[in-house]
C-alpha positions in Angstrom: -36.6 -13.4 15.8 -36.0 -14.0 12.1 -33.3 -16.3 10.7 -30.9 -13.4 9.8 -30.6 -12.4 13.5 -29.0 -15.8 14.2 -25.8 -14.6 12.6 -25.6 -11.2 14.4 -24.2 -10.6 17.9 -23.1 -13.5 20.1 -24.0 -16.3 17.7 -21.5 -15.0 15.1 -18.6 -16.3 17.2 -19.6 -19.9 16.4 -20.1 -19.3 12.7 -17.3 -20.0 10.2 -17.8 -19.0 6.6 -15.6 -20.8 4.0 -15.5 -20.9 0.2 -16.2 -24.2 -1.6 -14.4 -25.3 -4.7 -16.7 -23.2 -6.9 -16.1 -20.0 -4.8 -19.5 -20.1 -3.1 -19.7 -19.1 0.6 -20.7 -22.0 2.9 -21.6 -21.4 6.6 -20.6 -23.8 9.3 -21.1 -24.0 13.0 -17.8 -24.4 14.8 -18.1 -27.4 17.2 -14.6 -28.2 18.4 -10.9 -28.0 17.9 -9.2 -31.5 18.2 -5.5 -32.1 18.6 -4.0 -35.3 17.2 -0.3 -36.1 16.6 0.8 -32.4 17.0 -1.8 -31.3 14.4 -5.0 -29.4 15.0 -8.3 -30.2 13.3 -11.6 -28.3 13.4 -15.0 -30.1 13.6 -17.7 -28.1 11.7 -21.4 -28.6 11.2 -22.8 -27.3 7.8 -25.6 -24.8 8.1 -28.3 -24.5 5.4 -29.2 -21.2 3.7 -32.2 -20.8 6.0 -29.9 -20.9 9.1 -30.8 -24.5 10.1 -28.3 -27.3 10.7 -28.1 -29.9 8.0 -30.6 -32.7 8.8 -28.2 -35.6 8.4 -26.0 -34.0 11.1 -22.8 -34.9 9.3 -19.8 -32.9 10.4 -16.9 -31.7 8.3 -13.4 -32.2 9.7 -10.6 -30.0 8.3 -7.0 -29.6 9.2 -5.9 -26.3 10.6 -2.8 -24.8 9.0 -1.0 -21.5 9.8 -0.5 -19.6 6.6 1.3 -16.5 7.8 3.0 -16.2 11.2 3.0 -12.4 11.0 -0.7 -12.0 10.5 -1.7 -15.1 12.4 -4.0 -16.1 9.5 -5.1 -19.7 9.4 -6.4 -21.9 6.6 -8.4 -25.1 6.6 -7.5 -28.0 4.3 -9.3 -31.2 3.6 -8.1 -34.4 5.1 -7.9 -37.4 2.7 -6.7 -40.0 5.2 -9.7 -41.9 6.5 -7.8 -43.2 9.5 -7.0 -39.7 10.6 -10.6 -38.6 10.1 -11.8 -41.5 12.1 -9.4 -40.8 15.0 -10.4 -37.1 15.1 -14.1 -38.0 15.0 -13.6 -40.6 17.8 -11.9 -38.0 20.0 -14.8 -35.5 19.2 -17.4 -38.2 20.0 -15.8 -39.0 23.3 -15.6 -35.4 24.4 -19.2 -34.7 23.5 -20.9 -38.0 24.2 -23.2 -36.4 26.7 -24.1 -33.5 24.4 -24.9 -35.2 21.1 -26.7 -38.4 20.0 -24.2 -40.1 17.7 -25.4 -42.6 15.1 -22.8 -45.1 13.8 
């Protein structure tokens, strides 16, 4: 199987494609949706151009916002509050402590 096949069929459900500040498409693997203080946050793992996960294993945490109730569109916004990021990541780590090896 070549790398392009990873994004076809069943694996496509876990792939999120977002645009960075410069308008470039960036692919992420969706890992989890975390609720904190009546807000929802997504935990994403960046994927390199060759389809492999980033070596560092750093995740991206973005806040989920509804943009239009009629179309059910959602948008992701960056979180600048370190305390919120840490809380969301701690919840994620606790949920997946048996699935991932976390390094502090």
